[in-house]
C-alpha positions, 0 to 999 in steps of 0.5 A, a space after each residue: 276693821 270690818 263693819 259689824 253691821 255689814 257683817 251681820 247683814 251679810 250673815 243674815 242672808 245665809 241659809 239657816 245651816 250656814 247661819 248656824 255654823 257661823 253662830 256656833 263658831 262665834 260662840 265657841 270663839 267667846 268660850 275660851 275657858 274650860 271647866 275640867 271638872 264639868 267636862 269630866 262630869 259630862 263624860 261620866 253622865 254620857 257614858 252612864 246614859 249610853 251604858 243604860 241604853 245598851 243594857 236595855 234599862 232605858 229606852 229612847 223617846 221620840 222627841 215629838 211625843 216628849 214635846 207634846 207631853 210637856 206642852 200638855 203638862 204646861 197647859 194644866 192648871 
Protein backbone atom coordinates (compact mmCIF):
# COMPACT_ATOMS: atom_id res chain seq x y z
CA UNK A 1 0.00 0.00 0.00
CA UNK A 2 1.26 3.47 -0.90
CA UNK A 3 2.07 5.94 1.87
CA UNK A 4 -0.47 8.81 1.68
CA UNK A 5 1.96 11.29 3.28
CA UNK A 6 4.59 10.50 0.64
CA UNK A 7 2.04 10.79 -2.15
CA UNK A 8 0.91 14.17 -0.81
CA UNK A 9 4.50 15.43 -0.56
CA UNK A 10 5.16 14.37 -4.15
CA UNK A 11 1.89 15.90 -5.35
CA UNK A 12 2.78 19.23 -3.73
CA UNK A 13 5.96 19.30 -5.83
CA UNK A 14 3.91 19.29 -9.05
CA UNK A 15 3.09 22.42 -11.02
CA UNK A 16 -0.18 24.18 -10.31
CA UNK A 17 -1.76 22.71 -13.44
CA UNK A 18 -0.63 19.20 -12.57
CA UNK A 19 -1.91 19.57 -9.00
CA UNK A 20 -5.26 20.75 -10.36
CA UNK A 21 -5.50 17.68 -12.59
CA UNK A 22 -4.68 15.39 -9.66
CA UNK A 23 -7.16 17.18 -7.39
CA UNK A 24 -9.90 16.98 -10.03
CA UNK A 25 -9.28 13.25 -10.53
CA UNK A 26 -9.33 12.58 -6.79
CA UNK A 27 -12.57 14.51 -6.28
CA UNK A 28 -14.20 12.77 -9.24
CA UNK A 29 -13.16 9.41 -7.78
CA UNK A 30 -15.12 10.24 -4.60
CA UNK A 31 -18.25 11.37 -6.39
CA UNK A 32 -19.70 8.04 -7.44
CA UNK A 33 -23.38 8.94 -7.25
CA UNK A 34 -25.25 10.81 -9.93
CA UNK A 35 -28.28 12.97 -9.36
CA UNK A 36 -30.06 12.58 -12.69
CA UNK A 37 -32.61 15.27 -11.87
CA UNK A 38 -29.92 17.79 -10.94
CA UNK A 39 -27.98 16.96 -14.09
CA UNK A 40 -31.08 17.50 -16.22
CA UNK A 41 -31.78 20.83 -14.49
CA UNK A 42 -28.21 21.99 -15.15
CA UNK A 43 -28.49 21.05 -18.83
CA UNK A 44 -31.73 23.04 -19.05
CA UNK A 45 -30.14 26.03 -17.31
CA UNK A 46 -27.05 26.01 -19.51
CA UNK A 47 -29.16 25.78 -22.67
CA UNK A 48 -31.35 28.67 -21.51
CA UNK A 49 -28.30 30.81 -20.82
CA UNK A 50 -26.75 29.97 -24.19
CA UNK A 51 -30.05 30.76 -25.94
CA UNK A 52 -30.27 34.12 -24.13
CA UNK A 53 -26.72 34.93 -25.12
CA UNK A 54 -27.35 33.97 -28.75
CA UNK A 55 -30.56 36.03 -28.79
CA UNK A 56 -28.71 39.05 -27.47
CA UNK A 57 -30.97 39.41 -24.44
CA UNK A 58 -27.99 39.18 -22.10
CA UNK A 59 -24.36 40.07 -22.43
CA UNK A 60 -21.22 38.67 -20.92
CA UNK A 61 -19.47 40.55 -18.14
CA UNK A 62 -15.74 40.73 -17.66
CA UNK A 63 -14.78 38.76 -14.55
CA UNK A 64 -12.40 41.47 -13.29
CA UNK A 65 -15.21 44.05 -13.43
CA UNK A 66 -17.69 41.73 -11.70
CA UNK A 67 -15.18 40.88 -8.99
CA UNK A 68 -14.45 44.57 -8.41
CA UNK A 69 -18.19 45.36 -8.10
CA UNK A 70 -18.67 42.50 -5.62
CA UNK A 71 -15.71 43.62 -3.55
CA UNK A 72 -16.99 47.20 -3.53
CA UNK A 73 -20.46 46.05 -2.41
CA UNK A 74 -19.02 43.91 0.38
CA UNK A 75 -17.16 46.90 1.81
CA UNK A 76 -20.30 49.02 2.13
CA UNK A 77 -21.92 49.12 5.60
